[in-house]
N, C-alpha and C positions, 0 to 999 in steps of 0.2 A: 845660476838663478836668474829668472827674468826680472828686468829692472822696470823703472817707470811707475805708472799708476798701480800696476799689479805687484810691485816690489814693496819694500818697507816705506812707511810714512816718512821717516826721517830722510831716507835716500831721495825720495821724490821731492820733498820740500827743499832739501839741500840743493838738488839740481836746479830748481826754479830760481833759488837765490843766486846760485853761481851763474846762471844764465843772465839774470838781471845785472849782476855785477859785471859780467863780461861785456854786455852791451854798452855800458858806460865807461869801460876801461879806456877806450880809444882817446877820449878827451880828458880823463881824470888822472890817469897815471896809476902805477902799481901801488903806491902808498895809499892813495885814496881808496883803491879797490880793497886793500886789506882792511882798512879801517871800516869800510862799509860792511864787509863780511862779518867782522867781529861784532858789529852792532846788531846783526840779524840772525846769525847762526848760533845755536846752543853750544857753549864751550864743551870741550871734551871732559868727560867725567874723570874724577880722581880714581886711584886704584881702590879696589874693593876693601872695605874696612877702614879706610882713611876718612877723616872729616872733610867736609866741603871747604873750599877756599872762598871766603867771602870778602869781596872788594867793595869799593864805593859804588861801582856800577856793574851792570850785567856783563859788560865786555871785559871787565877786570876780574871776574870771578870764575870758579870752576865748581860744578855741582858734585855732590856725593854720588857714588855709584848705588843706584836703587835697585839693581837687579837682585832677584831671589838667589838663594844659594844654588850654585851650579853643580848639577849631579854629573858624575862621570858618564861618558858614553857607554851604553850597554848595561847600566846598573839594573839589577832585577827588581821586579815588583815583588811584594811580599803579601801573602794571605795567610792568616791564622783562622782555621775553622775549629771552633771549640764546641764539643758536644758536652752534654750535661747528664751525669749519672749513667752513662753508657759503660757497661762493664767490659773487662778484658776480652771476653769471649762472645760479644754480641754482634760483631761484624763478620761478614762472610769470609774475609781474608784472615780472620783470627779463629776460624773453625765453627762459626755459627751456621745454623740451618736457615737463618734469616737472609733473604736475597738482598745483597748490597752491591750490585754491579758497578755503580759509579764510584763508590768508595774503593772497591777492589781495583778499579781502573787507576786510581791514584797509586795504589800499592804496586801495580804492574809497571807504572811509568817511573817509579822511584824506589824508595827504600822503606822497609817495614821493620820497625824496632820491636823487639820482644822483651826488652828489659827496661821499659820506661816506667818511671814512678812519679806519683803526684803527692799531694799533701793529705788526701782523704776527705777533703771538703771543698766546696765550690769557691767561695770568696778567697780563701788562702791560696788555692792553686792559681786563680786568675791574677791575684796580686803578684805572686812569684813570677808568673810568665811575663807580665807586663813590665817588671822591673829588674829581673835577674837576681833578686834577693830572696833569701828564705822568708817564709811568710811572717814569722815573728819579728824578723829584722825590719820588715817594712810596715809593721804595725797591724798585721792581719792574722794574728794567731788563732782567731776564730772567725765567726761570721761578721759581716758588716752591719749587723743588727744592733750591736751593743758596743758602747765605748766604756770599757771597764776602768779606764784611767791609768792603766799600766802600759809601759812602752810597747810591749809586744801585743797588746790587745786593745788598740784604740778603735778598731773597726773602720779605719779610714787610712787611705794610702799615705805613707809618710812623704813629706816634701824633701826628704834627704835621698830621694831616688827619682830618676827621670823615667817616665814610661817609654815604651817603644815608640809610641806616637810622638812624644816630645823629642826624642833623640832623632828619629828618622825625619820628622817634620823640620827640625832645625837644619838637617842636611839636604833638604829640598824635596822630600817625598810628599805627595798629597796623602792625607790620612783620613780614614773613614772608620767609624764604628757602627755596626748594625747588630742589634740584639741585646742580650743580657749584659749588664754592667756589674752591679752588686759589689763594688769596691769603694763606694762612698758611704759613710755612715748613714743609716736610715734616718737619723734625726736631722739630716741636712737635706732631705728630699722634699722640700716644700717650696712654695713660690718665693719665700724669703731666703732660701739657701741656708747657709753659705754655699756658693757654687764652687768652692775651692777644688773639690775632687769630682766634679761632674765631668763627663767625657770631654766636652768642648773647652774645659779649663785644664785638661791634662793631655793636650796635644792633638786631639782629634778635631779636624777642621769641620767635619760634618758628622752628625750622630743621630741615629734613629734607634731608640733604645728604651729599655725599661729597667727599673731598679728592683731588687728583691730576688727571692729564691727562684720564682718562675712566674707564669702568668696563665690566664685563661686563654687557651689556644683559639677558641672561637670568638671570644669577645675580650681581647686584652684590655685591661681597665686603666692602665697608667703608662701609656706610651708617651715618649717625649721626642720632639723634633728639635734638636739642640737643647734649649732650656725651656721650650714651650710645650706644655701638656697638650696632647691632641687626642682625638678619637680615631679609632681605626676606620678604614674605608667601609662605608655602609653598602655592602654588595653581597648578593647571594653566594654561598659557598666559601665565604671568607675563612681563611685559616692562617694563623700567624706565621708558620714556617714559610708558606708561600709568599706572604707579604714581605717578610724580611729578605727573601731572595730577590723579589722584585726590586726592593729598594737598593740592595747591594749592587745588582747588575746595572740599575739605572745610574747609580753613582759612578760606576766604572765606565759605562758608555759615555756619559757626559764628560768625565775627566779626559778620556782619550780623544774626544772630539775637540776639546779646548787646547790640550797640551799633549799631543801624542808621544812626545819624546820624554815626558816627565814620568818617573816611576811612581807607583802608589803603594800604600800599605792599607789593607782592608782587614779589620778584625771582625769576623763574622761569628757571633756567639748565639747559636740556636738555643731555645729553651729545652728542646728535646734531648734525651728522653726523660727529663725530670717530671715528677708528678705535678699536676694531674695528668694521667695518661689519657689524653684525648686525641682523636684522629677521625677524619671522615670515614664513614662506615665502609666504604669500598676497600680501603686499606685494611681495616680490621677483618672484613669478611673474606679477604683473599687468604687469610691465615686459618680459616675455619677447619677445625678438627686436628690441626697439626700438633697441638699441645695436649691432646687427650691422653697421651701416653705418660705424661707427668714429668716432673723435673729430674727424677733419678735417671730415667732413660735419656733425656735430653743432655744432661751433664756428661754421661758416659759417651754419648755420640759426639759431643763437642770435643772432648779430650781425644777421642780416636782421630778426629779430623785434624786437630792441632798437631798431633804426632805425625800424621801423614804429610802435613804441610811444612813440617820442620819447625813449627812454632815452639814446641817443647820436645825434650829428649824422649826417646822410646820408653825409658824406664820410669817416666813420671807417673806418680800415683795420684789418684783422685782423692782429695781430702774428704773427710766425712762431712756430712751436712753440718752447717754451722748452727749455733744455738738458736732455738725457737723455730727451726725448720724440721719437719718430720717426714718420714718416708711416705711417698705417694700412696703406697698400698695400705697405709694405716688410716687414710682419710675416708670419709663417707662419700657416697655417690654425689650428694649435693655439693660437698666441698670440692670434689674433683671437677664437677661441671663448672662451677663459678670460678674456680682458680684457673682452669684452662682458659676461660673467657678473658680473664685479666691479661694473660700472656698473649692472647691473640691481639688485644689492643696494643700492648707494648711493642710487639713485633711489627704491627702495622705502623706505629709511630716511627720506628727505626727505618722502615722502608720509605716513609714519606721524607725523612731526613735525607736518605740516599737519593731520592728523586730530585730534591731541591739542590743537592750538591752537584748532581748531573746537570741541572739547568745552569748552575754557576760555571761549571767547566765548559759547557757549550758556548756560553756567552764570552768567556775568555778566548776560546778558539775563534769565535766570530770576529772579535775586534783585534785579533792577531797578537794577543798577550799571553797565551797559554805557555808557550815554550820558555819564555824568559820570566816566569813567575815561580818564585819559591813558595810552595804551599806546605804548610804544616797542619795536619789534622790530628787532634787528640781529644781525649775526654778528661774531665776535671777530677774525677774520682771513680771508685768502683761502684758496682750496682748497689742500689739503696735498699736497706732493710726497714725503711721508715713506713712501709705499708703494713707492718705488724704481721703476726702469724697468719691471719686470715685474709689479708687484703681488705679493701674497702671501696665502696662506690663513691665515697666522699672522704678525701684525705683529711679534711678538717674535723670530721666526726670523732675519730679516735684521738686526734691531737687535742681536742677540746673535751675529752673525758666521756665520750658517748659512742663507743664502738658499735658498728652496725652488725647485727647477727647475720649469719649466712642465709637464713631463710628470708630475711628482709632484703639482703643484697641480691638474691636470685630474682626478685621482682624487677630489677634493672637489667636483667640479662640481655634483652633484645636491643637496648639502647646503650649498653655499656661502652664508654669511651666517646659517646656523642654528647652534644650540648644537653645539659640536664644531669650529667654525671661528672664527678671530679675524682676519678679513681686512682688507686695505686695497687700494684700487685703484691702478693704475700711474699714473705721472706724466702721461701723455698725457691722462687724464681730468681731472687737476687743471688742465691747460691749458683744457679745456672748461669747468670750473667757473669759471674766471677770465676767460672771454671778455669783451672782446677783448684783455685785458691780458696781459703776459708775467711770467714767474717766479711764485713760489709763496709760500705761508706761510713765514715767517722772512725773506723778502726785502722790501726797501723799494721795489722797483718796484711798480707799481700792482697787479700780480697778488697781492701779499702784503698790501696795505693797503686796497684798494678793496672795499667791502662794501655789502650792502643795508641800508637804514634806512627803516623805515616808522613814521609817527607818526599815531596815530588818537585823536581826542577829539571824539566826535560833538557834544556840547553846547558845546564850546569852540572848535572850528575850523570856520568856515563853509565853507571850501573843501573840496570832496570830490573825491577821485580826481585831484588835481592833482600835477604833477611840480614838484620844486624842484631847481635845479642849483647852489644856493648851496654854497660850501665849508663842510663840517662835519667837525670832528674829534671823536673820542670824548670828549675832555675838555670839549667844549661841551655835552654832554647834562646833566651835573650842574647847572650854573647855569641851564639851561633849565627843568629840573624845579622848581628853587627859585623861579624867576620865576613859573611857572604856579601853583604852590601858594601863592605869596606868603609864603614862609618865608625868614627871614634866618638865614644861617649865623653862628654865634658866632665871635668872634676868639680866644676862649680856651675850651678844653673840658677839663674835669677837671683844671684847673690848668696845662694845656699851651698855650702860644701856638701858634696854627695858622698854617700857610703860607697865603698868599692863594690863592684859587681861580685857576687858570691858564687855564681855558676862558672862553668868552663865550656868553651865552644866544643861542639861535637862535629864541626865541619870536616875535620880530618877523616872521620869515619865514612864520609860520602864516597871517597875513593879507595879507602883502605879498611876492610872489615876488622883488621887487627890493631887499628890505631887505638892507643890508650885513651880512656876517659877517666873521670874521677872514680875513685874506688871507695870513698867513704861518704856517708850522709846520715844525718839524724832525722827522726820523725817524731812528731807529737801532735796529738789532737784530743782535746778534752781529757787529758790525763792518760790517753793511750800513747805508748812510747815504743820506739824501735831505733836500732842503729845497725848500719851495714858497714862492714869492713871486708872488702874483696868478696869472698864467697860466704863469709860468716854473717849471719843475720840474727841479732838479738831483738826480741820483741816480747811485750807483755800485754795481756788484755786486762785492763783495770776495771774493777767492778765499782760502780758509783757508790759513794757513801762509805767505802772502806779506806783504810789508811794506805797511802801510796807505798809506805815501807813494807806493807804486807804483800805486795804484788809478787806473783810468781813469774820469773823471767824464763823465757824459752830460748833455746839456741838451735839454729839450723845451719847445716852446710848446704848451701844452695847448689853447689856443683854436683851433689849427689841427690839432693832432695829439694827440687825447685818449688814444690807445692807446700812446703813447711808441714810435713807430715810426721817426721821423726825428731822429737825433741832430744837434743844432746846436752842439755844444760848440766845434768847430773854427772856426765862423763868429762866435762871440760869446765870446771868451776873457775879455773884461771882465766879462760877466755871470757866467760861471763863477767867476771869482775873487771877485766880490762876494758871491755866494751861498755859496761855501765859507767866507768870513770870517763870514757870518751864521750858518752852521751851527756853526762853532767857538764863536762867542759864546754861542749857545743851549746848546751842549754844556757849556760852563763854568758857565752859569747853572743848569742843571737836573741836574747830577751825572751826566752821561753818561760821563765819563772815570773809570777807564781802559777803553779799548776791549779787548774780549776776543772772539776769533773761534774759540775752541776748540770742537771737536765736542761735542755733548750727552753722548755716552758718556764721552769723556775728562774732561769737567768732573765728571760724576757719580762716576766711578771715583776721581778725585783727591780729591774732597770726602769720599767715604766713607773713603778711606785716611787722610785727615787727621783726620776727626772721628768716624767711625761704627764703625770696626773695633774690636771688643771681644774680647779673647782668651779670656775665660771667662764663661759664662752658667750660672746655677743656678736651677732652678725647683722649686717644691713645689706640684704640682697640687692642686686646680684653680686655673688662672690664666685670665684673659681672653685672647681673641685679641689678638695684638700686631700693630699696623698694619705693613704691609709696609715702610714707610720706616724703622721703628724696630726691625724684627726682626733676629735674628742674621744676619750676613752670612757664609755658609759656602761659597757656590758659587765654584768656581775656586780654592779654597784647601784645603790639608790640614786636616782637622778630625776630631774624634771626638764622636759623640753616644752618651751612655750613659744607660740607663733602668733603674730598679728597678721591676719589674713583678710583679703578683700575678694568678694564675688559680686561684681557689679550687676551681672545679669541674674545671678542666682543658680546658674547651671554649670558653672566652671568646675572642672574636676582635674585630677592628676596627682602626681607625687609632690608632697610637701617637703619631706626630708627622707633621705635614704643613706644607708651606710652598709658597705659590703655587698654580697650577692646572695642568691638562693642557697649557695653552699655554706654560707655563714654570714648572716646579715639581718638587719631590721629596717623597717620602712613605715612611714606614716603617710597615708594618702587618702584622697577623696574619690569616691566612686558611687554612682547612682544616688547621689544626694546624701551619702553617709560617710562618716569618718571611720577609717580603718587603721589598725596597727597590727603589724605582723613581725614575728621573729622566725627565721628559717635556718635550719641546719639539716639539709637533705639527708635522710628522708623525713625528718620531723619538721612540722610546721605548726606554730601556735599563733592564732589570730583572734582579734576581738573587733567588734563593729559597734558603732553607736546605736543606741535604741531610738534616737530621734534624728530627723533630717538636719543637715547643716543649713544655717540661715543664709539669706542674701545680704550683701553689703559687707560692712566691717564687723569682725568678731575675733575672739581669741580661741585658739586651740591649744590644749595642753595634754601631754602624756606624762604620767607620774609612775615611776617604778620604785617599789618599796621592797627592800631585801629583808627577809627574815633570817636567813643564814647564808652569808656570802660564800662563794659566788653563784650558787646554783638554785637557791630556794627563795621565792618571792612572788609578788603579784604586781600587776600593772593596771592602771586606770586611765580612761580617757575623759577629758572635760571639754565642753564647749561653753565659753563665757562663764567659767568657774562652776558650771553644773556638771556633775559626774553623769556620763552617758554610757559608760561601759566599764566592766571590771573583769579581770581574769587572773586566776591563780595558776602559775606555770607548773607544768609537769617538771620542767628543768629550764632554768633561765639560760639564755645564750651566754657563753663564756667570753667569746671574742668574735670579731668579724674577720672576713677573709681579705684577699688582696685588693678588692675594689675600695675606692676612697669614699669620702663623705661629700654628698651633694645636696644643695637646697634648690627646690623647685623642679627636680627631675631625678631620674635614677640612671645615672651613667654607668657604662661598663655592662656587666651582666646584671639582670634584674633580680631583685630580692623576691618578688612575689609573682606567682603565675596568674594573678588576677588581672594583669595588664601585660602589654607587650611593648618592647622598646623603652626608651627613656621616659615616656609618658609624662611630658612636662605639664606643670600646673598651668591652667589657662587663666587663672586669676592673678592676683598680686600678693606677694609675701613682703610685708614691710619691715619686719623685725623678728629676729629669732634669738632666744636665749636658752642656754643649757646650764643647769646648775647640778653639780655632782657632789655626792658625799665622798670625800677623799680621805676619810678617817683611816689611819694606818691599820693594816691587817694585824690582828692580835694573834698570839700563839695558838689559841684554840682554833681559830679560823684557818691558820696556816696548816695545822695538823689535819683538819677535816678536808681541806683542799687537796693535800697530798694523797690522802687516803682515797678520796672520791675519784681523783684522776689516775689512781694506781701508778703513781710515779715512783721510779727508782731514783732517788735523789743522790 
């Protein structure tokens, strides 16, 4: 290494001091020389981990070793690429007709697992991957949206586990999160925190992320940079998948510039292909006509390719269409046309994901990191049946009790998947996504838990393009990464004794396809249950509202029936009973009880009523945007919004208050001298405008909503200085808002109204805002009416 000014600072300064000391040594003697050096040169550090030696003076002391953890030479980088709601058969290397050359490139450079299983839902799978614990064991038995108060269902990562970021970070890796998080409880996602389970408090040094199920791909509404809420870049053609890839590659390029020898861990969690199915039209239109043949033909073709690729045995049968999916030939021409369009959007979204993964791989190659990077790509659960039988141009509409008729959906055909739509495909296409398995996301049949898993590590895995049929559960990936990186997980972290890791490394399968992996695993999701023991798989589809003791258990021999087509329960009652007992034992061990089969909407409504309803809000603007999970809950309730407003010139206009977006939201704004209020649930919009002009100077604005039958029947009124200036009886009151939060003085995120563009900030001043809400508990009659009107299976 070259010395002097181009060498290390300490060497350079040390040389200067030594030179000075040498110049005086002639007359001073060796003792004086040593004493002089001790007073000028920093003493040698003590050994790593030992405390500093503190003497009376500088020269009598020794400093602590402040170096970061030293990583062994050649330690690999780690990247986890987590896809969302992408089914077992949606990638080209798993038999899909969708072109995914970059994802296939990963398969060709490494290993492709055909027997990988997840938890059937996003938050639980992510929690298990990050900690190596079963999802109930780490407190994520369900979504991060509700804290039920039970150990297995806190909706927040347990502190009795360290995340991969915490473990690798302690060992010296740089750690980055980009994309979806959704493992901190939604009630903690506000400016007040608590930040305990935010990414930068769970080991990630840098994080560019969002909380929740998904986001608006064109105008993501609640992005965070670390703990700071930010708006996405305001640029033409913005798309969130592209933005996330930009941020991820920038993180890596910067890291390698600063410390080229330090390994990194990147957790890249795209929102795709979770609803809303949104994508730039060029991606959608590249699929034009491909799905006109329908899901029956696509499923059969995918299974044929899966057999040819060796993904499934030659004798694998195609399971029947799952519940609520019907034969393509039984559909009307209009249904076929719009349903095919939904799938064109979905396929386009998958190809965009592939494009961005290609950009990531190219960036890794450019910085010289590709060969020594362990990449794991997987999906968090099976294809989603949440789009209902008919699909929808706005996923919030059926969720909020107002499904969009096919005739109405056809009006969005030309722009389906673009900004202005928030779609999801029908359940028949979820069956195609999950080929050849049955049932969907949220269910513990294989359609819900069978997912793609690719593992690539060019310099560490000699086998290239090989298949592995070893059983792998998502909890096994954590210990695998620790084995590959040669990092030991602590038993105690920040004073808390940790639960033992519950997965088992699959690293031995990298070099040996016959290496044994775990052979048993329980499954549970909203009362759906399963247990696997070697090739035996016990599973039940629980019907909401029925007794769990009445469930019919099914038994399959996966060695002969990998698609769960032939139920053998009646022939082997002894095996059924044995596996049921094993399931109960596992459930007791991992905090699965109590079972809860309530509908998502029912759980959320009851949780909000118990913990989140607040009768009075007061704001003194300016205030930050409030995250949608923490914002005032006014929809479906009687409430009053009052604002003290100033228009010094008398021509100021813009948004006063906004919550949600056009897909599900409400807004109060001034335009053309009038006061306007609007509720939007695409394709339905209900608006009222003042009969008089808004005055100049200081005045009060008030919106009053009076419910006649909660939560859908009521009327609204507008007031200026306590004078009623507009009134409207709603065809159907908005039940809830979407992902966008609550803002005063602008409409951030995607806009609620088409009457303006962009945030449309109010040009005047808003001095004071109050919101008063009737939070009277729901009575039994209202609850019954709500369930009936929402057509909920509780």
